[in-house]
C-alpha positions, 0 to 999 in steps of 0.5 A: 356413623357416630352420633356426636353432641357439641356444646357451644356449637354456634361459637367460633370453633363449633361450625368448623368442627361441625363441617369436619365431622359431617364430612366424615359421615357423622351425625352431629347435634348442637347445643347453644344459646340462640340460633344454630350456626349458619351454613352447616349441616346439623342433625339437630339443634337444642337452644338453651343455657348449659346450666338448665339441667332439665333441658340438658338432660332432654338433649342428651337423652334425645341424641344418645351420643357416642361422643360429646365435645364440650366447647361451650363457655366464656372464652375471653380472658379479658372479659373474665376480669369484668365478670369472674363469677359468671365466668366460673359459673359457666366454665366450671359449673357448666362442665360439672353439670354436663359430666353429671348428665352424660355420666347418668344417661350415656356413661359409655360416651367419650367426652372431649373437654376443651380447655386452654393453654392459659391455665399454664400462666407465665413460662420461661422464654424460649421454652415449649411447655409440656402437659406435665408442667404446673398450672399457674393461671393469672386470670379468672378465665384461666383459673376457671379452665384449670378447675374444669380440667380438674373436675373432668379428670377426677371423673375418670379416676372416681367414676371410670368416665371416658374423658379427654382434655384438649388444652388448646393454645391460641387459634384463629381463622375465619368466623372469629369475633373481632373482640379477639386479637387477630380479627380485631386487627383485620377488621380495622385494616379492612375499615381503613382500606374502605375509607371508614376509619383513619389510618391508625391501627389500634393495638394492645400489648404486642410484646408477647409471644404466642403459639398460634394455629389455624382453627381448621387445624385445631378441629382436626386435632379434636376429631383425632382426640375423639377417636385416638386420644387416651382417656384421662389424658391432657393434650396440648393442641398447638403448633409448637412455634412461637410468634410475636404479636408484632410479627402478626401485625407486621404481616397484616399491615404488609397485606394492607392495600393502603398505608396503615400506622400502628398505635397502642391504645390503653383500652386494649391493654389487659390487666395481666399478660403472659409474655411467652406461651409456646406449647410442645405438641409431642404428645398429641403427635405421638398418640394420634399423628396430628400436627398443625399444617396450615401456615400462619400466613395463610390463616392471616390472609384468610381472616383479612379477606373475610373482613374485607368481604364483610366490610365491602359486601 
């Protein structure tokens, strides 16, 4: 049985990861701000800001983890434009402090640093970007993730740390907040069906193509990278297939139980947007055998059903 510490365990991905690790028989501890995630089996919970060094040291010393999964951080590109300094503070300084503490207290522990495909920036249409492509971030969030990656990989070469970087592409599924694109659509449709909103689905820029996976597939990738990833390596975690947001909206609208009209809302447009971002998952498949399994239609259906249940409990 492995002892595993997850930062940001009460976010979107954390509860799914806790369930997967608990099912594998691991002892899972969580770190985060506020209450622990509901409905999951945690061996321990530590409520504090990741930038509180003394609390972080106490948690790591208490757990003595074999593995650390670093999920904590500011995860919205849109929000990063409003608070770039805060985004860098938690995403970069938080990663540095975690690596410092783990390196001092449990230097043999493996750390999985979860990054983002946003670090790549714009890519040529009809291509699948590989891990060796240059990074051209276009938001404070993406820049902060690129810098966190640099810090993490430097620890491997400078201090012999055991660090793997997961460069996650878009993922969604049950439990994701409505400020993100797919649950935002699903929440609006559920409200329209319930008669709590007019028939307009308000959207942002739909003329973009993304590589979208199910969060339950993504946490399987994280588990396999903990066990079989190569230290000092960056791995794309992606389906490898592009989908236009127009197709995502069309699929959700087709599942609606009442007529729904789509309208672009200026408030939902980002200051910058990457038109095309699709990944190549060949490296993670080669090294671990992982590949995405859950069809996108299943994911979209599950998200819509969740919001229907939340809107009409």
